Biopython code that builds the backbone (N, CA, C, O; Angstrom):
import numpy as np
from Bio.PDB.StructureBuilder import StructureBuilder

atoms = [
    (1, "MET", "N", (89.325, 134.189, 107.960)),
    (1, "MET", "CA", (89.726, 133.053, 107.226)),
    (1, "MET", "C", (89.630, 131.799, 107.728)),
    (1, "MET", "O", (90.379, 131.707, 108.700)),
    (2, "LEU", "N", (88.989, 130.687, 107.485)),
    (2, "LEU", "CA", (89.217, 129.385, 108.222)),
    (2, "LEU", "C", (90.537, 128.753, 107.502)),
    (2, "LEU", "O", (91.103, 128.904, 106.419)),
    (3, "VAL", "N", (90.719, 128.010, 108.609)),
    (3, "VAL", "CA", (91.844, 127.187, 108.160)),
    (3, "VAL", "C", (91.601, 126.004, 107.456)),
    (3, "VAL", "O", (92.165, 125.873, 106.370)),
    (4, "HIS", "N", (90.754, 124.980, 107.935)),
    (4, "HIS", "CA", (89.941, 124.231, 107.543)),
    (4, "HIS", "C", (88.531, 123.987, 107.197)),
    (4, "HIS", "O", (87.766, 124.684, 107.865)),
    (5, "GLU", "N", (88.026, 123.292, 106.447)),
    (5, "GLU", "CA", (86.537, 123.278, 106.362)),
    (5, "GLU", "C", (86.056, 122.658, 107.424)),
    (5, "GLU", "O", (86.784, 121.920, 108.088)),
    (6, "PHE", "N", (84.613, 122.891, 107.776)),
    (6, "PHE", "CA", (83.999, 122.530, 108.888)),
    (6, "PHE", "C", (83.412, 121.016, 108.745)),
    (6, "PHE", "O", (82.736, 120.721, 107.759)),
    (7, "ARG", "N", (83.695, 120.076, 109.764)),
    (7, "ARG", "CA", (83.039, 118.670, 109.583)),
    (7, "ARG", "C", (82.531, 118.081, 110.740)),
    (7, "ARG", "O", (83.091, 117.439, 111.629)),
    (8, "PRO", "N", (80.983, 118.522, 110.515)),
    (8, "PRO", "CA", (80.020, 118.317, 111.370)),
    (8, "PRO", "C", (80.274, 116.895, 111.913)),
    (8, "PRO", "O", (80.413, 116.844, 113.135)),
    (9, "GLY", "N", (80.345, 115.935, 111.357)),
    (9, "GLY", "CA", (80.531, 114.542, 111.954)),
    (9, "GLY", "C", (81.674, 114.295, 112.845)),
    (9, "GLY", "O", (81.592, 113.396, 113.682)),
    (10, "ARG", "N", (82.737, 115.017, 112.738)),
    (10, "ARG", "CA", (83.949, 115.000, 113.752)),
    (10, "ARG", "C", (83.432, 115.846, 114.788)),
    (10, "ARG", "O", (83.968, 115.489, 115.837)),
    (11, "LEU", "N", (82.744, 116.677, 114.963)),
    (11, "LEU", "CA", (81.965, 117.449, 115.833)),
    (11, "LEU", "C", (81.261, 116.414, 116.401)),
    (11, "LEU", "O", (82.016, 115.934, 117.246)),
    (12, "LEU", "N", (80.452, 115.944, 116.395)),
    (12, "LEU", "CA", (79.294, 114.925, 116.509)),
    (12, "LEU", "C", (79.894, 113.903, 117.727)),
    (12, "LEU", "O", (79.486, 113.645, 118.860)),
    (13, "VAL", "N", (81.245, 113.378, 116.813)),
    (13, "VAL", "CA", (81.899, 112.050, 117.560)),
    (13, "VAL", "C", (82.410, 112.727, 118.893)),
    (13, "VAL", "O", (82.183, 112.236, 119.999)),
    (14, "GLY", "N", (83.101, 113.863, 118.701)),
    (14, "GLY", "CA", (83.709, 114.562, 119.827)),
    (14, "GLY", "C", (82.998, 114.623, 121.122)),
    (14, "GLY", "O", (83.377, 114.169, 122.202)),
    (15, "LEU", "N", (81.461, 115.515, 120.729)),
    (15, "LEU", "CA", (80.718, 115.533, 121.634)),
    (15, "LEU", "C", (79.907, 114.418, 122.436)),
    (15, "LEU", "O", (79.219, 114.573, 123.446)),
    (16, "THR", "N", (80.181, 113.206, 121.688)),
    (16, "THR", "CA", (79.666, 112.230, 122.201)),
    (16, "THR", "C", (80.750, 111.440, 123.102)),
    (16, "THR", "O", (80.475, 110.799, 124.117)),
    (17, "ALA", "N", (81.841, 111.584, 122.623)),
    (17, "ALA", "CA", (83.052, 111.098, 123.525)),
    (17, "ALA", "C", (82.830, 111.960, 124.569)),
    (17, "ALA", "O", (82.481, 111.391, 125.604)),
    (18, "LEU", "N", (82.933, 113.282, 124.628)),
    (18, "LEU", "CA", (83.125, 113.865, 125.963)),
    (18, "LEU", "C", (81.629, 113.775, 126.519)),
    (18, "LEU", "O", (81.554, 114.523, 127.493)),
    (19, "ALA", "N", (80.725, 113.305, 126.332)),
    (19, "ALA", "CA", (79.198, 113.149, 127.128)),
    (19, "ALA", "C", (79.667, 111.927, 127.915)),
    (19, "ALA", "O", (79.673, 111.948, 129.146)),
    (20, "LEU", "N", (80.080, 110.806, 127.174)),
    (20, "LEU", "CA", (80.391, 109.628, 127.829)),
    (20, "LEU", "C", (81.749, 109.662, 128.747)),
    (20, "LEU", "O", (82.016, 108.676, 129.434)),
    (21, "ALA", "N", (82.383, 110.515, 128.747)),
    (21, "ALA", "CA", (83.816, 110.770, 129.747)),
    (21, "ALA", "C", (82.855, 111.461, 131.298)),
    (21, "ALA", "O", (82.768, 111.062, 132.459)),
    (22, "ALA", "N", (82.295, 112.594, 130.585)),
    (22, "ALA", "CA", (81.334, 112.849, 131.567)),
    (22, "ALA", "C", (80.490, 112.270, 132.634)),
    (22, "ALA", "O", (80.497, 112.450, 133.852)),
    (23, "VAL", "N", (79.745, 111.515, 131.851)),
    (23, "VAL", "CA", (78.891, 110.546, 132.537)),
    (23, "VAL", "C", (79.942, 109.431, 133.681)),
    (23, "VAL", "O", (79.910, 109.207, 134.890)),
    (24, "TYR", "N", (80.567, 109.081, 132.855)),
    (24, "TYR", "CA", (81.809, 107.836, 133.557)),
    (24, "TYR", "C", (82.545, 108.856, 134.736)),
    (24, "TYR", "O", (82.703, 108.387, 135.863)),
    (25, "ALA", "N", (82.921, 110.044, 134.490)),
    (25, "ALA", "CA", (83.585, 110.640, 135.720)),
    (25, "ALA", "C", (82.430, 110.961, 136.579)),
    (25, "ALA", "O", (82.757, 110.998, 137.765)),
    (26, "GLY", "N", (81.196, 111.203, 136.362)),
    (26, "GLY", "CA", (80.445, 111.339, 137.655)),
    (26, "GLY", "C", (80.318, 110.185, 138.360)),
    (26, "GLY", "O", (80.055, 110.211, 139.563)),
    (27, "ASP", "N", (80.476, 109.155, 137.744)),
    (27, "ASP", "CA", (80.132, 107.843, 138.323)),
    (27, "ASP", "C", (81.521, 107.661, 139.065)),
    (27, "ASP", "O", (81.449, 107.275, 140.231)),
    (28, "ALA", "N", (82.494, 107.842, 138.649)),
    (28, "ALA", "CA", (83.797, 107.715, 139.503)),
    (28, "ALA", "C", (83.642, 108.620, 140.716)),
    (28, "ALA", "O", (83.948, 108.218, 141.838)),
    (29, "THR", "N", (83.268, 109.577, 140.541)),
    (29, "THR", "CA", (83.367, 110.527, 141.596)),
    (29, "THR", "C", (82.181, 110.180, 142.918)),
    (29, "THR", "O", (82.150, 110.558, 144.089)),
    (30, "GLY", "N", (81.252, 109.274, 142.099)),
    (30, "GLY", "CA", (80.135, 108.897, 143.266)),
    (30, "GLY", "C", (78.823, 109.687, 143.457)),
    (30, "GLY", "O", (77.827, 109.446, 144.140)),
    (31, "ALA", "N", (79.192, 110.868, 142.504)),
    (31, "ALA", "CA", (77.803, 111.587, 142.163)),
    (31, "ALA", "C", (76.547, 110.970, 141.637)),
    (31, "ALA", "O", (75.470, 111.564, 141.684)),
    (32, "TRP", "N", (76.688, 109.839, 141.162)),
    (32, "TRP", "CA", (75.462, 109.030, 140.451)),
    (32, "TRP", "C", (76.259, 107.887, 140.289)),
    (32, "TRP", "O", (77.451, 107.677, 140.513)),
    (33, "THR", "N", (74.914, 106.866, 139.647)),
    (33, "THR", "CA", (75.381, 105.645, 139.402)),
    (33, "THR", "C", (75.209, 105.316, 138.224)),
    (33, "THR", "O", (74.060, 105.552, 137.852)),
    (34, "THR", "N", (76.061, 104.726, 137.228)),
    (34, "THR", "CA", (76.020, 104.788, 135.565)),
    (34, "THR", "C", (75.996, 103.227, 135.405)),
    (34, "THR", "O", (76.804, 102.551, 136.041)),
    (35, "PRO", "N", (75.035, 102.618, 134.525)),
    (35, "PRO", "CA", (75.203, 101.235, 134.203)),
    (35, "PRO", "C", (76.229, 100.924, 133.434)),
    (35, "PRO", "O", (76.441, 101.709, 132.509)),
    (36, "TRP", "N", (77.062, 99.841, 133.557)),
    (36, "TRP", "CA", (78.023, 99.729, 132.479)),
    (36, "TRP", "C", (77.654, 99.653, 131.195)),
    (36, "TRP", "O", (78.379, 100.186, 130.355)),
    (37, "TYR", "N", (76.720, 99.123, 130.884)),
    (37, "TYR", "CA", (76.155, 98.846, 129.301)),
    (37, "TYR", "C", (75.645, 100.308, 128.503)),
    (37, "TYR", "O", (75.290, 100.416, 127.329)),
    (38, "LEU", "N", (75.734, 101.360, 129.534)),
    (38, "LEU", "CA", (75.175, 102.579, 128.798)),
    (38, "LEU", "C", (76.014, 103.217, 127.664)),
    (38, "LEU", "O", (75.602, 104.096, 126.907)),
    (39, "VAL", "N", (77.314, 102.627, 127.648)),
    (39, "VAL", "CA", (78.116, 103.115, 126.791)),
    (39, "VAL", "C", (77.959, 102.865, 125.134)),
    (39, "VAL", "O", (78.344, 103.527, 124.171)),
    (40, "ILE", "N", (76.946, 101.148, 125.289)),
    (40, "ILE", "CA", (76.624, 100.805, 123.754)),
    (40, "ILE", "C", (75.861, 101.625, 123.031)),
    (40, "ILE", "O", (76.084, 101.835, 121.838)),
    (41, "PRO", "N", (74.697, 102.269, 123.820)),
    (41, "PRO", "CA", (73.700, 102.701, 122.765)),
    (41, "PRO", "C", (73.818, 104.217, 122.645)),
    (41, "PRO", "O", (73.368, 104.773, 121.643)),
    (42, "VAL", "N", (74.386, 104.887, 123.593)),
    (42, "VAL", "CA", (75.182, 106.058, 123.566)),
    (42, "VAL", "C", (76.257, 106.385, 122.440)),
    (42, "VAL", "O", (76.359, 107.427, 121.793)),
    (43, "LEU", "N", (76.905, 105.426, 122.381)),
    (43, "LEU", "CA", (78.098, 105.322, 121.264)),
    (43, "LEU", "C", (77.594, 104.956, 119.924)),
    (43, "LEU", "O", (78.172, 105.529, 119.000)),
    (44, "CYS", "N", (76.812, 104.274, 119.658)),
    (44, "CYS", "CA", (76.208, 103.643, 118.556)),
    (44, "CYS", "C", (75.095, 104.740, 118.243)),
    (44, "CYS", "O", (75.028, 104.995, 117.041)),
    (45, "GLY", "N", (74.373, 105.315, 118.898)),
    (45, "GLY", "CA", (73.839, 106.642, 118.564)),
    (45, "GLY", "C", (74.554, 107.496, 118.136)),
    (45, "GLY", "O", (74.276, 107.976, 117.036)),
    (46, "GLY", "N", (75.879, 108.036, 118.973)),
    (46, "GLY", "CA", (76.242, 109.178, 118.494)),
    (46, "GLY", "C", (76.901, 109.055, 117.150)),
    (46, "GLY", "O", (76.888, 109.971, 116.329)),
    (47, "LEU", "N", (77.568, 107.715, 116.921)),
    (47, "LEU", "CA", (78.240, 107.296, 115.485)),
    (47, "LEU", "C", (77.354, 107.644, 114.720)),
    (47, "LEU", "O", (77.509, 108.616, 113.981)),
    (48, "GLY", "N", (76.046, 106.793, 114.742)),
    (48, "GLY", "CA", (74.948, 107.047, 113.701)),
    (48, "GLY", "C", (74.773, 108.286, 113.369)),
    (48, "GLY", "O", (74.689, 108.514, 112.162)),
    (49, "VAL", "N", (74.684, 109.281, 114.202)),
    (49, "VAL", "CA", (74.195, 110.624, 114.044)),
    (49, "VAL", "C", (75.228, 111.210, 113.131)),
    (49, "VAL", "O", (74.998, 111.785, 112.067)),
    (50, "ALA", "N", (76.303, 111.007, 113.638)),
    (50, "ALA", "CA", (77.782, 112.017, 112.978)),
    (50, "ALA", "C", (78.013, 111.287, 111.742)),
    (50, "ALA", "O", (78.736, 111.857, 110.926)),
    (51, "GLY", "N", (77.323, 109.580, 111.282)),
    (51, "GLY", "CA", (77.579, 109.672, 110.064)),
    (51, "GLY", "C", (76.503, 110.314, 109.215)),
    (51, "GLY", "O", (76.736, 110.944, 108.184)),
    (52, "LEU", "N", (75.360, 110.111, 109.709)),
    (52, "LEU", "CA", (74.491, 111.118, 108.993)),
    (52, "LEU", "C", (74.733, 112.619, 108.761)),
    (52, "LEU", "O", (74.314, 113.294, 107.821)),
    (53, "ALA", "N", (75.457, 112.992, 109.756)),
    (53, "ALA", "CA", (75.798, 114.557, 109.463)),
    (53, "ALA", "C", (76.643, 114.696, 108.435)),
    (53, "ALA", "O", (76.549, 115.584, 107.587)),
    (54, "SER", "N", (77.802, 113.524, 108.482)),
    (54, "SER", "CA", (78.919, 113.705, 107.393)),
    (54, "SER", "C", (78.592, 113.427, 106.068)),
    (54, "SER", "O", (79.184, 113.947, 105.122)),
    (55, "TRP", "N", (77.541, 112.514, 105.937)),
    (55, "TRP", "CA", (76.726, 112.226, 104.707)),
    (55, "TRP", "C", (76.286, 113.741, 103.996)),
    (55, "TRP", "O", (76.697, 114.110, 102.895)),
    (56, "VAL", "N", (75.450, 114.446, 104.792)),
    (56, "VAL", "CA", (74.497, 115.283, 104.557)),
    (56, "VAL", "C", (75.299, 116.517, 104.129)),
    (56, "VAL", "O", (74.880, 117.308, 103.284)),
    (57, "ALA", "N", (76.498, 116.643, 104.769)),
    (57, "ALA", "CA", (77.559, 117.497, 104.580)),
    (57, "ALA", "C", (78.505, 117.143, 103.364)),
    (57, "ALA", "O", (79.023, 118.023, 102.676)),
    (58, "TYR", "N", (78.671, 115.952, 103.175)),
    (58, "TYR", "CA", (79.191, 115.777, 101.600)),
    (58, "TYR", "C", (78.189, 116.192, 100.615)),
    (58, "TYR", "O", (78.484, 116.923, 99.670)),
    (59, "ARG", "N", (76.831, 115.670, 100.850)),
    (59, "ARG", "CA", (76.285, 115.779, 99.685)),
    (59, "ARG", "C", (75.958, 117.492, 99.352)),
    (59, "ARG", "O", (75.600, 117.836, 98.226)),
    (60, "ILE", "N", (76.121, 118.417, 100.400)),
    (60, "ILE", "CA", (75.984, 119.742, 100.164)),
    (60, "ILE", "C", (77.297, 120.363, 99.431)),
    (60, "ILE", "O", (77.193, 121.068, 98.427)),
    (61, "ARG", "N", (78.507, 120.041, 100.014)),
    (61, "ARG", "CA", (79.795, 120.169, 99.485)),
    (61, "ARG", "C", (79.819, 119.869, 97.947)),
    (61, "ARG", "O", (80.333, 120.554, 97.063)),
    (62, "ARG", "N", (79.118, 118.640, 97.832)),
    (62, "ARG", "CA", (79.105, 117.948, 96.388)),
    (62, "ARG", "C", (78.569, 118.952, 95.295)),
    (62, "ARG", "O", (79.104, 119.489, 94.325)),
    (63, "ARG", "N", (77.016, 119.003, 95.958)),
    (63, "ARG", "CA", (76.143, 119.780, 95.404)),
    (63, "ARG", "C", (76.836, 121.389, 94.770)),
    (63, "ARG", "O", (76.738, 121.818, 93.620)),
    (64, "SER", "N", (77.484, 121.993, 95.873)),
    (64, "SER", "CA", (77.946, 123.733, 95.889)),
    (64, "SER", "C", (79.199, 123.043, 94.660)),
    (64, "SER", "O", (79.224, 123.624, 93.575)),
    (65, "ALA", "N", (79.795, 122.317, 94.781)),
    (65, "ALA", "CA", (81.276, 122.272, 93.664)),
    (65, "ALA", "C", (80.640, 122.309, 92.630)),
    (65, "ALA", "O", (80.854, 123.238, 91.851)),
    (66, "ARG", "N", (79.601, 121.236, 92.297)),
    (66, "ARG", "CA", (79.470, 121.265, 90.993)),
    (66, "ARG", "C", (78.571, 122.369, 90.400)),
    (66, "ARG", "O", (78.417, 122.411, 89.179)),
    (67, "SER", "N", (77.962, 123.278, 91.220)),
    (67, "SER", "CA", (77.285, 124.165, 90.597)),
    (67, "SER", "C", (78.400, 125.243, 90.465)),
    (67, "SER", "O", (78.253, 126.217, 89.727)),
    (68, "ARG", "N", (79.535, 125.029, 91.217)),
    (68, "ARG", "CA", (80.546, 126.385, 90.791)),
    (68, "ARG", "C", (81.516, 125.784, 89.599)),
    (68, "ARG", "O", (82.463, 126.451, 89.183)),
    (69, "SER", "N", (81.282, 124.782, 89.204)),
    (69, "SER", "CA", (82.188, 124.114, 88.056)),
    (69, "SER", "C", (81.815, 124.395, 87.010)),
    (69, "SER", "O", (82.645, 124.664, 86.141)),
    (70, "SER", "N", (80.295, 124.433, 86.704)),
    (70, "SER", "CA", (79.485, 124.605, 85.886)),
    (70, "SER", "C", (79.724, 126.318, 85.267)),
    (70, "SER", "O", (79.461, 126.556, 84.088)),
    (71, "ASP", "N", (80.070, 127.064, 85.896)),
    (71, "ASP", "CA", (80.448, 128.349, 85.617)),
    (71, "ASP", "C", (81.365, 128.639, 84.297)),
    (71, "ASP", "O", (81.117, 129.584, 83.548)),
    (72, "SER", "N", (82.403, 127.771, 84.094)),
    (72, "SER", "CA", (83.476, 127.742, 82.881)),
    (72, "SER", "C", (83.130, 127.080, 81.700)),
    (72, "SER", "O", (83.939, 126.900, 80.790)),
    (73, "THR", "N", (81.685, 126.618, 81.661)),
    (73, "THR", "CA", (81.383, 125.763, 80.468)),
    (73, "THR", "C", (81.375, 126.437, 79.007)),
    (73, "THR", "O", (81.415, 125.776, 77.970)),
    (74, "ASP", "N", (81.311, 127.989, 79.069)),
    (74, "ASP", "CA", (81.052, 128.846, 78.095)),
    (74, "ASP", "C", (82.741, 129.454, 77.221)),
    (74, "ASP", "O", (82.826, 130.138, 76.201)),
    (75, "ALA", "N", (84.131, 128.768, 78.273)),
    (75, "ALA", "CA", (85.157, 129.144, 77.584)),
    (75, "ALA", "C", (85.709, 128.157, 76.511)),
    (75, "ALA", "O", (85.535, 126.941, 76.585)),
    (76, "PRO", "N", (86.391, 128.782, 75.504)),
    (76, "PRO", "CA", (86.709, 128.090, 74.164)),
    (76, "PRO", "C", (87.808, 126.739, 74.983)),
    (76, "PRO", "O", (88.223, 126.546, 76.126)),
    (77, "ALA", "N", (87.931, 126.075, 73.728)),
    (77, "ALA", "CA", (88.558, 124.946, 74.147)),
    (77, "ALA", "C", (90.262, 125.315, 73.958)),
    (77, "ALA", "O", (90.567, 125.981, 72.969)),
    (78, "SER", "N", (91.098, 124.979, 74.690)),
    (78, "SER", "CA", (92.573, 125.366, 74.416)),
    (78, "SER", "C", (93.036, 125.022, 72.890)),
    (78, "SER", "O", (92.498, 124.151, 72.207)),
    (79, "THR", "N", (94.012, 125.761, 72.507)),
    (79, "THR", "CA", (94.290, 125.924, 71.062)),
    (79, "THR", "C", (95.732, 125.149, 70.979)),
    (79, "THR", "O", (96.010, 124.556, 69.937)),
    (80, "SER", "N", (96.712, 125.156, 72.158)),
    (80, "SER", "CA", (97.779, 124.962, 71.982)),
    (80, "SER", "C", (98.055, 123.546, 72.243)),
    (80, "SER", "O", (99.182, 123.172, 72.567)),
    (81, "GLY", "N", (97.052, 122.739, 72.111)),
    (81, "GLY", "CA", (97.343, 121.176, 71.867)),
    (81, "GLY", "C", (97.294, 120.470, 72.871)),
    (81, "GLY", "O", (97.216, 119.242, 72.812)),
    (82, "SER", "N", (97.341, 121.274, 74.164)),
    (82, "SER", "CA", (97.188, 120.628, 75.610)),
    (82, "SER", "C", (95.567, 119.942, 75.702)),
    (82, "SER", "O", (94.614, 120.532, 75.194)),
    (83, "GLN", "N", (95.425, 118.688, 76.387)),
    (83, "GLN", "CA", (94.197, 118.191, 76.394)),
    (83, "GLN", "C", (93.992, 118.109, 78.073)),
    (83, "GLN", "O", (93.243, 117.342, 78.677)),
    (84, "ALA", "N", (94.793, 119.024, 78.574)),
    (84, "ALA", "CA", (94.448, 119.304, 79.933)),
    (84, "ALA", "C", (93.194, 119.546, 80.282)),
    (84, "ALA", "O", (92.487, 120.267, 79.578)),
    (85, "ILE", "N", (92.685, 118.913, 81.553)),
    (85, "ILE", "CA", (91.036, 119.193, 81.822)),
    (85, "ILE", "C", (91.561, 120.411, 82.956)),
    (85, "ILE", "O", (92.535, 120.473, 83.705)),
    (86, "ARG", "N", (90.295, 121.421, 82.655)),
    (86, "ARG", "CA", (90.572, 122.623, 83.366)),
    (86, "ARG", "C", (89.824, 122.516, 84.943)),
    (86, "ARG", "O", (89.930, 123.447, 85.741)),
]
sb = StructureBuilder()
sb.init_structure("model")
sb.init_model(0)
sb.init_chain("A")
sb.init_seg("    ")
for serial, (resi, resn, name, xyz) in enumerate(atoms, 1):
    if name == "N":
        sb.init_residue(resn, " ", resi, " ")
    sb.init_atom(name, np.array(xyz, "f"), 0.0, 1.0, " ", f" {name:<3s}", serial, name[0])
structure = sb.get_structure()
């Protein structure tokens, strides 16, 4: 049982941050030389891909919720006088 729903955008943002941390950690230890401006395209690209993944996941969740909510359209209206939405 899942404790919370899967959020692919957050996963991609975390992986982007870890990738940047690994690149600059390698630079700090002297394993390779990393230009300072590398962070801009990697971060912007990672955030863009994460935004796209979040939007796609939102559309999928919205579509599946809409198809599940249409199952109760045959239920009779409430006769108790309550106008509450089911």
